[in-house]
C-alpha positions as a Markdown table, in Angstrom:
| # | Residue | x | y | z |
|---|---|---|---|---|
| 1 | Met | 48.4 | 96.4 | 32.4 |
| 2 | Gln | 48.8 | 98.7 | 29.0 |
| 3 | Arg | 52.0 | 98.4 | 27.0 |
| 4 | Asn | 52.8 | 101.7 | 25.0 |
| 5 | Ser | 55.2 | 100.9 | 22.3 |
| 6 | Asp | 56.2 | 104.5 | 22.1 |
| 7 | Tyr | 57.6 | 104.5 | 25.9 |
| 8 | Asp | 61.0 | 106.0 | 26.3 |
| 9 | Pro | 62.4 | 105.1 | 29.7 |
| 10 | Leu | 65.4 | 107.5 | 29.0 |
| 11 | Ala | 63.0 | 110.8 | 28.2 |
| 12 | Gln | 62.8 | 112.0 | 31.5 |
| 13 | Leu | 66.6 | 111.2 | 32.1 |
| 14 | Arg | 67.5 | 113.0 | 28.9 |
| 15 | Ala | 65.6 | 116.0 | 30.1 |
| 16 | Gln | 67.3 | 116.0 | 33.5 |
| 17 | Val | 70.7 | 115.7 | 32.2 |
| 18 | Lys | 70.2 | 118.3 | 29.6 |
| 19 | Gln | 68.7 | 121.0 | 32.7 |
| 20 | Ser | 71.6 | 120.0 | 34.6 |
| 21 | Ile | 74.0 | 120.5 | 32.2 |
| 22 | Asp | 72.2 | 123.8 | 31.0 |
| 23 | Lys | 72.1 | 125.1 | 34.4 |
| 24 | Asn | 75.8 | 124.5 | 35.7 |
| 25 | Tyr | 78.2 | 124.5 | 32.4 |
| 26 | Pro | 78.2 | 126.9 | 29.6 |
| 27 | Ser | 77.7 | 123.9 | 27.2 |
| 28 | Val | 77.8 | 120.2 | 26.9 |
| 29 | Glu | 81.3 | 120.4 | 25.4 |
| 30 | Lys | 82.8 | 122.0 | 28.8 |
| 31 | Phe | 80.8 | 119.6 | 30.9 |
| 32 | Cys | 82.5 | 116.8 | 28.9 |
| 33 | Phe | 85.6 | 118.4 | 29.1 |
| 34 | Glu | 85.7 | 118.9 | 33.1 |
| 35 | Glu | 84.1 | 115.7 | 33.9 |
| 36 | Asp | 86.1 | 113.3 | 31.2 |
| 37 | Phe | 83.5 | 112.4 | 29.1 |
| 38 | Gln | 83.4 | 111.6 | 25.5 |
| 39 | Lys | 81.0 | 113.9 | 23.7 |
| 40 | Ser | 79.8 | 111.4 | 21.3 |
| 41 | Thr | 78.3 | 109.2 | 24.2 |
| 42 | Leu | 76.6 | 112.1 | 25.8 |
| 43 | Ser | 75.4 | 113.4 | 22.9 |
| 44 | Arg | 73.8 | 110.0 | 21.7 |
| 45 | Leu | 72.2 | 110.1 | 25.0 |
| 46 | Leu | 70.9 | 113.7 | 24.9 |
| 47 | Ser | 69.7 | 113.2 | 21.3 |
| 48 | Gly | 68.0 | 110.0 | 21.7 |
| 49 | Lys | 69.6 | 108.6 | 18.9 |
| 50 | Arg | 70.7 | 105.6 | 21.2 |
| 51 | Ser | 68.3 | 103.4 | 23.8 |
| 52 | Glu | 70.5 | 101.2 | 25.4 |
| 53 | Phe | 73.3 | 102.4 | 27.7 |
| 54 | Gln | 75.3 | 100.5 | 30.3 |
| 55 | Ile | 74.2 | 101.6 | 33.9 |
| 56 | Ala | 77.9 | 102.3 | 34.8 |
| 57 | Thr | 77.9 | 105.3 | 32.2 |
| 58 | Leu | 74.5 | 106.7 | 33.6 |
| 59 | Lys | 75.8 | 106.4 | 37.1 |
| 60 | Lys | 78.8 | 108.4 | 36.2 |
| 61 | Ile | 76.9 | 110.9 | 34.1 |
| 62 | Ala | 74.9 | 111.5 | 37.6 |
| 63 | Ala | 77.7 | 111.5 | 39.7 |
| 64 | Ala | 79.2 | 114.3 | 37.6 |
| 65 | Leu | 76.0 | 116.3 | 37.9 |
| 66 | Gly | 76.1 | 115.8 | 41.9 |
| 67 | Lys | 72.8 | 113.3 | 41.7 |
| 68 | Lys | 72.3 | 109.8 | 42.0 |
| 69 | Leu | 70.6 | 107.1 | 39.5 |
| 70 | Val | 67.4 | 105.6 | 40.7 |
| 71 | Ile | 66.1 | 102.5 | 38.9 |
| 72 | Arg | 62.6 | 101.3 | 39.6 |
| 73 | Leu | 59.8 | 99.4 | 38.3 |
| 74 | Glu | 56.3 | 101.2 | 38.4 |
């Protein structure tokens, strides 16, 4: 098995969250206001400046977007 030190397991999640917010809300700020999220938490996820999040936080973001969080090993 080859390891890639540049692998970002949140990259796809980040892109999907951003796309869903862009599609359903006029701005990230509006999403945070309507769904009761701290903008700083979501901004750290979307910017990639933070790479560790609680599963509960990711599940809450997914649920607010009408999605479910799926975690698996490949």
